[in-house]
CHARMM-style PDB file with segment names, atoms N, HN, CA, C and O in Angstrom:
ATOM      1  N   MET     1     131.746  47.376  71.744  1.00  0.00      PROA
ATOM      2  CA  MET     1     132.906  46.900  72.182  1.00  0.00      PROA
ATOM      3  C   MET     1     132.519  45.380  72.736  1.00  0.00      PROA
ATOM      4  O   MET     1     131.461  45.121  73.310  1.00  0.00      PROA
ATOM      5  N   ILE     2     133.494  44.502  72.477  1.00  0.00      PROA
ATOM      6  HN  ILE     2     134.354  44.712  72.011  1.00  0.00      PROA
ATOM      7  CA  ILE     2     133.404  43.165  72.963  1.00  0.00      PROA
ATOM      8  C   ILE     2     134.563  42.931  73.935  1.00  0.00      PROA
ATOM      9  O   ILE     2     135.693  43.246  73.563  1.00  0.00      PROA
ATOM     10  N   CYS     3     134.383  42.432  75.085  1.00  0.00      PROA
ATOM     11  HN  CYS     3     133.464  42.177  75.387  1.00  0.00      PROA
ATOM     12  CA  CYS     3     135.434  42.093  75.957  1.00  0.00      PROA
ATOM     13  C   CYS     3     135.330  40.606  76.195  1.00  0.00      PROA
ATOM     14  O   CYS     3     134.215  40.108  76.353  1.00  0.00      PROA
ATOM     15  N   ILE     4     136.442  39.853  76.231  1.00  0.00      PROA
ATOM     16  HN  ILE     4     137.348  40.258  76.103  1.00  0.00      PROA
ATOM     17  CA  ILE     4     136.518  38.477  76.598  1.00  0.00      PROA
ATOM     18  C   ILE     4     137.431  38.322  77.758  1.00  0.00      PROA
ATOM     19  O   ILE     4     138.618  38.633  77.667  1.00  0.00      PROA
ATOM     20  N   LYS     5     136.912  37.856  78.833  1.00  0.00      PROA
ATOM     21  HN  LYS     5     135.947  37.603  78.907  1.00  0.00      PROA
ATOM     22  CA  LYS     5     137.825  37.709  79.989  1.00  0.00      PROA
ATOM     23  C   LYS     5     138.864  36.658  79.768  1.00  0.00      PROA
ATOM     24  O   LYS     5     138.584  35.547  79.318  1.00  0.00      PROA
ATOM     25  N   ALA     6     140.060  37.034  80.094  1.00  0.00      PROA
ATOM     26  HN  ALA     6     140.287  37.937  80.460  1.00  0.00      PROA
ATOM     27  CA  ALA     6     141.249  36.139  80.026  1.00  0.00      PROA
ATOM     28  C   ALA     6     142.314  36.456  81.021  1.00  0.00      PROA
ATOM     29  O   ALA     6     142.380  37.573  81.534  1.00  0.00      PROA
ATOM     30  N   GLU     7     143.156  35.486  81.307  1.00  0.00      PROA
ATOM     31  HN  GLU     7     143.102  34.578  80.890  1.00  0.00      PROA
ATOM     32  CA  GLU     7     144.210  35.777  82.311  1.00  0.00      PROA
ATOM     33  C   GLU     7     145.385  35.885  81.408  1.00  0.00      PROA
ATOM     34  O   GLU     7     145.953  34.931  80.877  1.00  0.00      PROA
ATOM     35  N   ILE     8     145.727  37.283  81.274  1.00  0.00      PROA
ATOM     36  HN  ILE     8     145.265  38.058  81.705  1.00  0.00      PROA
ATOM     37  CA  ILE     8     146.931  37.551  80.457  1.00  0.00      PROA
ATOM     38  C   ILE     8     148.194  37.591  81.420  1.00  0.00      PROA
ATOM     39  O   ILE     8     148.084  38.213  82.477  1.00  0.00      PROA
ATOM     40  N   PRO     9     149.346  36.981  81.116  1.00  0.00      PROA
ATOM     41  CA  PRO     9     150.408  37.051  82.030  1.00  0.00      PROA
ATOM     42  C   PRO     9     150.961  38.434  82.230  1.00  0.00      PROA
ATOM     43  O   PRO     9     151.108  39.200  81.277  1.00  0.00      PROA
ATOM     44  N   TRP    10     151.277  38.765  83.494  1.00  0.00      PROA
ATOM     45  HN  TRP    10     151.158  38.144  84.268  1.00  0.00      PROA
ATOM     46  CA  TRP    10     151.715  40.124  83.807  1.00  0.00      PROA
ATOM     47  C   TRP    10     152.884  40.599  82.980  1.00  0.00      PROA
ATOM     48  O   TRP    10     153.016  41.807  82.783  1.00  0.00      PROA
ATOM     49  N   GLU    11     153.746  39.726  82.480  1.00  0.00      PROA
ATOM     50  HN  GLU    11     153.640  38.744  82.640  1.00  0.00      PROA
ATOM     51  CA  GLU    11     154.986  40.129  81.706  1.00  0.00      PROA
ATOM     52  C   GLU    11     154.417  40.728  80.271  1.00  0.00      PROA
ATOM     53  O   GLU    11     155.002  41.640  79.686  1.00  0.00      PROA
ATOM     54  N   ILE    12     153.354  40.183  79.832  1.00  0.00      PROA
ATOM     55  HN  ILE    12     152.879  39.442  80.307  1.00  0.00      PROA
ATOM     56  CA  ILE    12     152.771  40.574  78.547  1.00  0.00      PROA
ATOM     57  C   ILE    12     152.192  41.984  78.823  1.00  0.00      PROA
ATOM     58  O   ILE    12     152.392  42.873  77.996  1.00  0.00      PROA
ATOM     59  N   CYS    13     151.502  42.219  79.920  1.00  0.00      PROA
ATOM     60  HN  CYS    13     151.339  41.496  80.591  1.00  0.00      PROA
ATOM     61  CA  CYS    13     150.805  43.442  80.266  1.00  0.00      PROA
ATOM     62  C   CYS    13     151.844  44.639  80.458  1.00  0.00      PROA
ATOM     63  O   CYS    13     151.527  45.793  80.169  1.00  0.00      PROA
ATOM     64  N   GLN    14     153.034  44.322  80.934  1.00  0.00      PROA
ATOM     65  HN  GLN    14     153.291  43.385  81.169  1.00  0.00      PROA
ATOM     66  CA  GLN    14     154.021  45.271  81.102  1.00  0.00      PROA
ATOM     67  C   GLN    14     154.637  45.794  79.746  1.00  0.00      PROA
ATOM     68  O   GLN    14     155.209  46.884  79.761  1.00  0.00      PROA
ATOM     69  N   ILE    15     154.564  45.199  78.780  1.00  0.00      PROA
ATOM     70  HN  ILE    15     154.099  44.313  78.767  1.00  0.00      PROA
ATOM     71  CA  ILE    15     155.174  45.405  77.414  1.00  0.00      PROA
ATOM     72  C   ILE    15     154.357  46.677  76.847  1.00  0.00      PROA
ATOM     73  O   ILE    15     153.126  46.661  76.885  1.00  0.00      PROA
ATOM     74  N   ASP    16     155.030  47.727  76.346  1.00  0.00      PROA
ATOM     75  HN  ASP    16     156.030  47.740  76.316  1.00  0.00      PROA
ATOM     76  CA  ASP    16     154.290  48.789  75.707  1.00  0.00      PROA
ATOM     77  C   ASP    16     153.365  48.306  74.624  1.00  0.00      PROA
ATOM     78  O   ASP    16     153.777  47.478  73.812  1.00  0.00      PROA
ATOM     79  N   ASP    17     152.193  48.755  74.568  1.00  0.00      PROA
ATOM     80  HN  ASP    17     151.859  49.428  75.227  1.00  0.00      PROA
ATOM     81  CA  ASP    17     151.131  48.467  73.595  1.00  0.00      PROA
ATOM     82  C   ASP    17     151.533  48.563  72.209  1.00  0.00      PROA
ATOM     83  O   ASP    17     151.168  47.790  71.323  1.00  0.00      PROA
ATOM     84  N   GLU    18     152.404  49.682  72.050  1.00  0.00      PROA
ATOM     85  HN  GLU    18     152.701  50.311  72.768  1.00  0.00      PROA
ATOM     86  CA  GLU    18     152.918  49.942  70.607  1.00  0.00      PROA
ATOM     87  C   GLU    18     153.901  49.011  70.152  1.00  0.00      PROA
ATOM     88  O   GLU    18     154.310  49.171  69.002  1.00  0.00      PROA
ATOM     89  N   LEU    19     154.386  48.016  70.868  1.00  0.00      PROA
ATOM     90  HN  LEU    19     154.054  47.886  71.803  1.00  0.00      PROA
ATOM     91  CA  LEU    19     155.257  47.011  70.483  1.00  0.00      PROA
ATOM     92  C   LEU    19     154.578  45.694  70.232  1.00  0.00      PROA
ATOM     93  O   LEU    19     155.245  44.733  69.849  1.00  0.00      PROA
ATOM     94  N   LYS    20     153.296  45.606  70.426  1.00  0.00      PROA
ATOM     95  HN  LYS    20     152.754  46.386  70.737  1.00  0.00      PROA
ATOM     96  CA  LYS    20     152.580  44.435  70.322  1.00  0.00      PROA
ATOM     97  C   LYS    20     151.538  44.385  69.155  1.00  0.00      PROA
ATOM     98  O   LYS    20     150.823  45.363  68.942  1.00  0.00      PROA
ATOM     99  N   ALA    21     151.459  43.345  68.463  1.00  0.00      PROA
ATOM    100  HN  ALA    21     152.040  42.550  68.636  1.00  0.00      PROA
ATOM    101  CA  ALA    21     150.493  43.060  67.379  1.00  0.00      PROA
ATOM    102  C   ALA    21     149.639  41.870  67.985  1.00  0.00      PROA
ATOM    103  O   ALA    21     150.164  40.895  68.524  1.00  0.00      PROA
ATOM    104  N   ILE    22     148.322  42.037  67.851  1.00  0.00      PROA
ATOM    105  HN  ILE    22     147.895  42.828  67.414  1.00  0.00      PROA
ATOM    106  CA  ILE    22     147.611  41.071  68.329  1.00  0.00      PROA
ATOM    107  C   ILE    22     146.651  40.528  67.087  1.00  0.00      PROA
ATOM    108  O   ILE    22     146.179  41.279  66.233  1.00  0.00      PROA
ATOM    109  N   TYR    23     146.460  39.200  67.133  1.00  0.00      PROA
ATOM    110  HN  TYR    23     146.843  38.591  67.827  1.00  0.00      PROA
ATOM    111  CA  TYR    23     145.629  38.543  66.138  1.00  0.00      PROA
ATOM    112  C   TYR    23     144.603  37.645  66.990  1.00  0.00      PROA
ATOM    113  O   TYR    23     144.874  37.160  68.089  1.00  0.00      PROA
ATOM    114  N   HSD    24     143.532  37.517  66.394  1.00  0.00      PROA
ATOM    115  HN  HSD    24     143.312  37.910  65.501  1.00  0.00      PROA
ATOM    116  CA  HSD    24     142.599  36.562  67.008  1.00  0.00      PROA
ATOM    117  C   HSD    24     141.729  35.817  65.979  1.00  0.00      PROA
ATOM    118  O   HSD    24     141.419  36.320  64.900  1.00  0.00      PROA
ATOM    119  N   SER    25     141.336  34.528  66.398  1.00  0.00      PROA
ATOM    120  HN  SER    25     141.588  34.119  67.276  1.00  0.00      PROA
ATOM    121  CA  SER    25     140.405  33.841  65.541  1.00  0.00      PROA
ATOM    122  C   SER    25     139.304  33.335  66.634  1.00  0.00      PROA
ATOM    123  O   SER    25     139.214  33.819  67.762  1.00  0.00      PROA
ATOM    124  N   ARG    26     138.562  32.391  66.177  1.00  0.00      PROA
ATOM    125  HN  ARG    26     138.635  31.998  65.260  1.00  0.00      PROA
ATOM    126  CA  ARG    26     137.599  31.845  67.023  1.00  0.00      PROA
ATOM    127  C   ARG    26     138.105  31.204  68.283  1.00  0.00      PROA
ATOM    128  O   ARG    26     137.463  31.236  69.333  1.00  0.00      PROA
ATOM    129  N   ASP    27     139.389  30.565  68.139  1.00  0.00      PROA
ATOM    130  HN  ASP    27     139.910  30.539  67.287  1.00  0.00      PROA
ATOM    131  CA  ASP    27     139.954  29.732  69.290  1.00  0.00      PROA
ATOM    132  C   ASP    27     141.412  30.114  69.647  1.00  0.00      PROA
ATOM    133  O   ASP    27     142.117  29.446  70.403  1.00  0.00      PROA
ATOM    134  N   THR    28     141.788  31.245  69.033  1.00  0.00      PROA
ATOM    135  HN  THR    28     141.215  31.788  68.419  1.00  0.00      PROA
ATOM    136  CA  THR    28     143.214  31.582  69.389  1.00  0.00      PROA
ATOM    137  C   THR    28     143.404  33.081  69.489  1.00  0.00      PROA
ATOM    138  O   THR    28     142.781  33.847  68.754  1.00  0.00      PROA
ATOM    139  N   VAL    29     144.251  33.485  70.381  1.00  0.00      PROA
ATOM    140  HN  VAL    29     144.758  32.863  70.978  1.00  0.00      PROA
ATOM    141  CA  VAL    29     144.724  34.954  70.416  1.00  0.00      PROA
ATOM    142  C   VAL    29     146.210  34.847  70.419  1.00  0.00      PROA
ATOM    143  O   VAL    29     146.808  34.156  71.244  1.00  0.00      PROA
ATOM    144  N   CYS    30     146.820  35.567  69.448  1.00  0.00      PROA
ATOM    145  HN  CYS    30     146.334  36.128  68.778  1.00  0.00      PROA
ATOM    146  CA  CYS    30     148.227  35.518  69.316  1.00  0.00      PROA
ATOM    147  C   CYS    30     148.703  37.024  69.567  1.00  0.00      PROA
ATOM    148  O   CYS    30     148.105  37.994  69.100  1.00  0.00      PROA
ATOM    149  N   ILE    31     149.863  37.103  70.368  1.00  0.00      PROA
ATOM    150  HN  ILE    31     150.349  36.316  70.747  1.00  0.00      PROA
ATOM    151  CA  ILE    31     150.468  38.396  70.491  1.00  0.00      PROA
ATOM    152  C   ILE    31     151.877  38.371  70.085  1.00  0.00      PROA
ATOM    153  O   ILE    31     152.657  37.648  70.706  1.00  0.00      PROA
ATOM    154  N   TRP    32     152.277  39.087  69.106  1.00  0.00      PROA
ATOM    155  HN  TRP    32     151.644  39.674  68.602  1.00  0.00      PROA
ATOM    156  CA  TRP    32     153.701  39.168  68.642  1.00  0.00      PROA
ATOM    157  C   TRP    32     154.212  40.500  69.290  1.00  0.00      PROA
ATOM    158  O   TRP    32     153.545  41.534  69.314  1.00  0.00      PROA
ATOM    159  N   VAL    33     155.479  40.358  69.817  1.00  0.00      PROA
ATOM    160  HN  VAL    33     156.021  39.518  69.797  1.00  0.00      PROA
ATOM    161  CA  VAL    33     156.169  41.569  70.494  1.00  0.00      PROA
ATOM    162  C   VAL    33     157.409  41.790  69.599  1.00  0.00      PROA
ATOM    163  O   VAL    33     158.150  40.911  69.158  1.00  0.00      PROA
ATOM    164  N   PHE    34     157.505  43.221  69.396  1.00  0.00      PROA
ATOM    165  HN  PHE    34     156.904  43.935  69.754  1.00  0.00      PROA
ATOM    166  CA  PHE    34     158.595  43.606  68.525  1.00  0.00      PROA
ATOM    167  C   PHE    34     159.534  44.643  69.322  1.00  0.00      PROA
ATOM    168  O   PHE    34     159.170  45.222  70.346  1.00  0.00      PROA
ATOM    169  N   ARG    35     160.693  44.786  68.761  1.00  0.00      PROA
ATOM    170  HN  ARG    35     160.989  44.316  67.929  1.00  0.00      PROA
ATOM    171  CA  ARG    35     161.742  45.681  69.298  1.00  0.00      PROA
ATOM    172  C   ARG    35     161.366  47.130  69.270  1.00  0.00      PROA
ATOM    173  O   ARG    35     161.707  47.913  70.156  1.00  0.00      PROA
ATOM    174  N   SER    36     160.610  47.482  68.163  1.00  0.00      PROA
ATOM    175  HN  SER    36     160.333  46.846  67.443  1.00  0.00      PROA
ATOM    176  CA  SER    36     160.370  48.919  67.955  1.00  0.00      PROA
ATOM    177  C   SER    36     158.872  49.027  67.368  1.00  0.00      PROA
ATOM    178  O   SER    36     158.267  48.108  66.815  1.00  0.00      PROA
ATOM    179  N   ARG    37     158.398  50.319  67.597  1.00  0.00      PROA
ATOM    180  HN  ARG    37     158.889  51.065  68.046  1.00  0.00      PROA
ATOM    181  CA  ARG    37     157.010  50.573  66.926  1.00  0.00      PROA
ATOM    182  C   ARG    37     157.073  50.460  65.457  1.00  0.00      PROA
ATOM    183  O   ARG    37     156.060  50.089  64.863  1.00  0.00      PROA
ATOM    184  N   GLU    38     158.252  50.764  64.742  1.00  0.00      PROA
ATOM    185  HN  GLU    38     159.074  51.066  65.224  1.00  0.00      PROA
ATOM    186  CA  GLU    38     158.476  50.790  63.339  1.00  0.00      PROA
ATOM    187  C   GLU    38     158.481  49.335  62.925  1.00  0.00      PROA
ATOM    188  O   GLU    38     157.929  49.035  61.866  1.00  0.00      PROA
ATOM    189  N   ASP    39     159.027  48.454  63.632  1.00  0.00      PROA
ATOM    190  HN  ASP    39     159.475  48.698  64.493  1.00  0.00      PROA
ATOM    191  CA  ASP    39     158.970  46.947  63.264  1.00  0.00      PROA
ATOM    192  C   ASP    39     157.579  46.515  63.386  1.00  0.00      PROA
ATOM    193  O   ASP    39     157.119  45.813  62.485  1.00  0.00      PROA
ATOM    194  N   ARG    40     156.844  46.846  64.393  1.00  0.00      PROA
ATOM    195  HN  ARG    40     157.218  47.416  65.124  1.00  0.00      PROA
ATOM    196  CA  ARG    40     155.411  46.464  64.579  1.00  0.00      PROA
ATOM    197  C   ARG    40     154.636  46.906  63.380  1.00  0.00      PROA
ATOM    198  O   ARG    40     153.986  46.115  62.698  1.00  0.00      PROA
ATOM    199  N   ASN    41     154.727  48.308  63.116  1.00  0.00      PROA
ATOM    200  HN  ASN    41     155.255  48.950  63.671  1.00  0.00      PROA
ATOM    201  CA  ASN    41     153.908  48.829  62.026  1.00  0.00      PROA
ATOM    202  C   ASN    41     154.258  48.120  60.602  1.00  0.00      PROA
ATOM    203  O   ASN    41     153.370  47.795  59.814  1.00  0.00      PROA
ATOM    204  N   ARG    42     155.472  47.940  60.385  1.00  0.00      PROA
ATOM    205  HN  ARG    42     156.193  48.204  61.025  1.00  0.00      PROA
ATOM    206  CA  ARG    42     155.994  47.261  59.226  1.00  0.00      PROA
ATOM    207  C   ARG    42     155.344  45.859  59.037  1.00  0.00      PROA
ATOM    208  O   ARG    42     154.834  45.493  57.979  1.00  0.00      PROA
ATOM    209  N   PHE    43     155.418  45.080  60.223  1.00  0.00      PROA
ATOM    210  HN  PHE    43     155.833  45.378  61.082  1.00  0.00      PROA
ATOM    211  CA  PHE    43     154.881  43.847  60.318  1.00  0.00      PROA
ATOM    212  C   PHE    43     153.335  43.835  59.974  1.00  0.00      PROA
ATOM    213  O   PHE    43     152.878  42.960  59.239  1.00  0.00      PROA
ATOM    214  N   MET    44     152.611  44.743  60.475  1.00  0.00      PROA
ATOM    215  HN  MET    44     152.982  45.455  61.072  1.00  0.00      PROA
ATOM    216  CA  MET    44     151.173  44.856  60.216  1.00  0.00      PROA
ATOM    217  C   MET    44     150.908  45.192  58.766  1.00  0.00      PROA
ATOM    218  O   MET    44     149.976  44.660  58.163  1.00  0.00      PROA
ATOM    219  N   ASP    45     151.735  46.086  58.190  1.00  0.00      PROA
ATOM    220  HN  ASP    45     152.492  46.518  58.680  1.00  0.00      PROA
ATOM    221  CA  ASP    45     151.565  46.318  56.682  1.00  0.00      PROA
ATOM    222  C   ASP    45     151.955  45.032  55.805  1.00  0.00      PROA
ATOM    223  O   ASP    45     151.272  44.706  54.834  1.00  0.00      PROA
ATOM    224  N   GLU    46     153.033  44.360  56.183  1.00  0.00      PROA
ATOM    225  HN  GLU    46     153.588  44.624  56.972  1.00  0.00      PROA
ATOM    226  CA  GLU    46     153.436  43.277  55.387  1.00  0.00      PROA
ATOM    227  C   GLU    46     152.465  42.151  55.562  1.00  0.00      PROA
ATOM    228  O   GLU    46     152.277  41.435  54.579  1.00  0.00      PROA
ATOM    229  N   THR    47     151.846  41.899  56.630  1.00  0.00      PROA
ATOM    230  HN  THR    47     151.999  42.480  57.429  1.00  0.00      PROA
ATOM    231  CA  THR    47     151.101  40.667  56.847  1.00  0.00      PROA
ATOM    232  C   THR    47     149.514  40.945  56.719  1.00  0.00      PROA
ATOM    233  O   THR    47     148.724  40.067  57.066  1.00  0.00      PROA
ATOM    234  N   ALA    48     149.110  42.060  56.264  1.00  0.00      PROA
ATOM    235  HN  ALA    48     149.752  42.773  55.982  1.00  0.00      PROA
ATOM    236  CA  ALA    48     147.649  42.479  56.158  1.00  0.00      PROA
ATOM    237  C   ALA    48     146.957  41.342  55.254  1.00  0.00      PROA
ATOM    238  O   ALA    48     147.384  41.121  54.121  1.00  0.00      PROA
ATOM    239  N   GLY    49     145.996  40.710  55.734  1.00  0.00      PROA
ATOM    240  HN  GLY    49     145.649  40.889  56.655  1.00  0.00      PROA
ATOM    241  CA  GLY    49     145.300  39.737  55.061  1.00  0.00      PROA
ATOM    242  C   GLY    49     145.815  38.208  55.112  1.00  0.00      PROA
ATOM    243  O   GLY    49     145.257  37.261  54.557  1.00  0.00      PROA
ATOM    244  N   MET    50     146.887  38.161  55.821  1.00  0.00      PROA
ATOM    245  HN  MET    50     147.340  38.931  56.271  1.00  0.00      PROA
ATOM    246  CA  MET    50     147.524  36.828  56.028  1.00  0.00      PROA
ATOM    247  C   MET    50     146.796  36.041  57.065  1.00  0.00      PROA
ATOM    248  O   MET    50     146.164  36.559  57.986  1.00  0.00      PROA
ATOM    249  N   SER    51     146.931  34.666  56.847  1.00  0.00      PROA
ATOM    250  HN  SER    51     147.445  34.245  56.098  1.00  0.00      PROA
ATOM    251  CA  SER    51     146.352  33.817  58.008  1.00  0.00      PROA
ATOM    252  C   SER    51     147.266  33.741  59.137  1.00  0.00      PROA
ATOM    253  O   SER    51     148.427  34.125  58.998  1.00  0.00      PROA
ATOM    254  N   LYS    52     146.847  33.285  60.227  1.00  0.00      PROA
ATOM    255  HN  LYS    52     145.904  32.973  60.340  1.00  0.00      PROA
ATOM    256  CA  LYS    52     147.691  33.339  61.504  1.00  0.00      PROA
ATOM    257  C   LYS    52     148.985  32.416  61.257  1.00  0.00      PROA
ATOM    258  O   LYS    52     150.052  32.782  61.750  1.00  0.00      PROA
ATOM    259  N   ASP    53     148.922  31.281  60.540  1.00  0.00      PROA
ATOM    260  HN  ASP    53     148.055  30.984  60.140  1.00  0.00      PROA
ATOM    261  CA  ASP    53     150.109  30.561  60.251  1.00  0.00      PROA
ATOM    262  C   ASP    53     151.048  31.358  59.410  1.00  0.00      PROA
ATOM    263  O   ASP    53     152.238  31.436  59.713  1.00  0.00      PROA
ATOM    264  N   ASP    54     150.567  31.929  58.402  1.00  0.00      PROA
ATOM    265  HN  ASP    54     149.600  31.865  58.156  1.00  0.00      PROA
ATOM    266  CA  ASP    54     151.482  32.801  57.462  1.00  0.00      PROA
ATOM    267  C   ASP    54     152.094  33.978  58.258  1.00  0.00      PROA
ATOM    268  O   ASP    54     153.258  34.325  58.058  1.00  0.00      PROA
ATOM    269  N   ARG    55     151.327  34.564  59.128  1.00  0.00      PROA
ATOM    270  HN  ARG    55     150.381  34.282  59.290  1.00  0.00      PROA
ATOM    271  CA  ARG    55     151.803  35.590  59.911  1.00  0.00      PROA
ATOM    272  C   ARG    55     152.941  35.176  60.817  1.00  0.00      PROA
ATOM    273  O   ARG    55     153.938  35.885  60.946  1.00  0.00      PROA
ATOM    274  N   THR    56     152.782  33.999  61.456  1.00  0.00      PROA
ATOM    275  HN  THR    56     151.971  33.423  61.351  1.00  0.00      PROA
ATOM    276  CA  THR    56     153.657  33.435  62.402  1.00  0.00      PROA
ATOM    277  C   THR    56     154.909  33.079  61.665  1.00  0.00      PROA
ATOM    278  O   THR    56     156.004  33.379  62.140  1.00  0.00      PROA
ATOM    279  N   GLU    57     154.794  32.461  60.544  1.00  0.00      PROA
ATOM    280  HN  GLU    57     153.905  32.217  60.158  1.00  0.00      PROA
ATOM    281  CA  GLU    57     155.914  32.151  59.749  1.00  0.00      PROA
ATOM    282  C   GLU    57     156.738  33.389  59.341  1.00  0.00      PROA
ATOM    283  O   GLU    57     157.966  33.346  59.401  1.00  0.00      PROA
ATOM    284  N   HSD    58     156.087  34.484  58.931  1.00  0.00      PROA
ATOM    285  HN  HSD    58     155.089  34.519  58.883  1.00  0.00      PROA
ATOM    286  CA  HSD    58     156.674  35.770  58.608  1.00  0.00      PROA
ATOM    287  C   HSD    58     157.434  36.402  59.797  1.00  0.00      PROA
ATOM    288  O   HSD    58     158.554  36.897  59.675  1.00  0.00      PROA
ATOM    289  N   PHE    59     156.724  36.346  60.986  1.00  0.00      PROA
ATOM    290  HN  PHE    59     155.815  35.943  61.085  1.00  0.00      PROA
ATOM    291  CA  PHE    59     157.429  36.900  62.130  1.00  0.00      PROA
ATOM    292  C   PHE    59     158.735  36.096  62.424  1.00  0.00      PROA
ATOM    293  O   PHE    59     159.810  36.631  62.694  1.00  0.00      PROA
ATOM    294  N   GLU    60     158.533  34.831  62.346  1.00  0.00      PROA
ATOM    295  HN  GLU    60     157.660  34.397  62.127  1.00  0.00      PROA
ATOM    296  CA  GLU    60     159.630  33.884  62.744  1.00  0.00      PROA
ATOM    297  C   GLU    60     160.851  34.121  61.755  1.00  0.00      PROA
ATOM    298  O   GLU    60     161.997  34.130  62.203  1.00  0.00      PROA
ATOM    299  N   SER    61     160.588  34.315  60.384  1.00  0.00      PROA
ATOM    300  HN  SER    61     159.656  34.308  60.019  1.00  0.00      PROA
ATOM    301  CA  SER    61     161.629  34.550  59.271  1.00  0.00      PROA
ATOM    302  C   SER    61     162.198  35.924  59.537  1.00  0.00      PROA
ATOM    303  O   SER    61     163.424  36.038  59.537  1.00  0.00      PROA
ATOM    304  N   PHE    62     161.489  36.906  59.749  1.00  0.00      PROA
ATOM    305  HN  PHE    62     160.493  36.813  59.749  1.00  0.00      PROA
ATOM    306  CA  PHE    62     162.016  38.275  59.714  1.00  0.00      PROA
ATOM    307  C   PHE    62     162.273  39.064  60.957  1.00  0.00      PROA
ATOM    308  O   PHE    62     163.071  40.001  60.946  1.00  0.00      PROA
ATOM    309  N   TYR    63     161.583  38.689  62.084  1.00  0.00      PROA
ATOM    310  HN  TYR    63     160.935  37.928  62.093  1.00  0.00      PROA
ATOM    311  CA  TYR    63     161.618  39.449  63.273  1.00  0.00      PROA
ATOM    312  C   TYR    63     162.107  38.728  64.446  1.00  0.00      PROA
ATOM    313  O   TYR    63     162.787  39.328  65.277  1.00  0.00      PROA
ATOM    314  N   GLU    64     161.811  37.453  64.589  1.00  0.00      PROA
ATOM    315  HN  GLU    64     161.258  36.965  63.913  1.00  0.00      PROA
ATOM    316  CA  GLU    64     162.244  36.760  65.771  1.00  0.00      PROA
ATOM    317  C   GLU    64     163.696  36.470  65.761  1.00  0.00      PROA
ATOM    318  O   GLU    64     164.322  36.452  66.820  1.00  0.00      PROA
ATOM    319  N   SER    65     164.279  36.238  64.596  1.00  0.00      PROA
ATOM    320  HN  SER    65     163.770  36.253  63.735  1.00  0.00      PROA
ATOM    321  CA  SER    65     165.745  35.979  64.454  1.00  0.00      PROA
ATOM    322  C   SER    65     166.493  37.137  64.837  1.00  0.00      PROA
ATOM    323  O   SER    65     167.646  36.961  65.229  1.00  0.00      PROA
ATOM    324  N   SER    66     166.017  38.302  64.786  1.00  0.00      PROA
ATOM    325  HN  SER    66     165.080  38.445  64.467  1.00  0.00      PROA
ATOM    326  CA  SER    66     166.706  39.592  65.154  1.00  0.00      PROA
ATOM    327  C   SER    66     166.717  39.761  66.693  1.00  0.00      PROA
ATOM    328  O   SER    66     167.399  40.684  67.136  1.00  0.00      PROA
ATOM    329  N   ARG    67     166.066  39.005  67.519  1.00  0.00      PROA
ATOM    330  HN  ARG    67     165.512  38.255  67.159  1.00  0.00      PROA
ATOM    331  CA  ARG    67     166.075  39.172  68.817  1.00  0.00      PROA
ATOM    332  C   ARG    67     167.197  38.829  69.548  1.00  0.00      PROA
ATOM    333  OT1 ARG    67     167.209  38.985  70.770  1.00  0.00      PROA
TER     334      ARG     67
END
């Protein structure tokens, strides 16, 4: 296990883990938040292998607009 110390905002910690998708690279951690577990799982399936930029664009196109 690898742990990296970070100050995560309390509001993010309060969201059910099953509604969050997390991506990381050497210099970035992204947390996408979904309305349902099904949306989160679909997003993970749809974006497998995508870069962060492509995932972000996909999220904004298909999930963020429905908020």
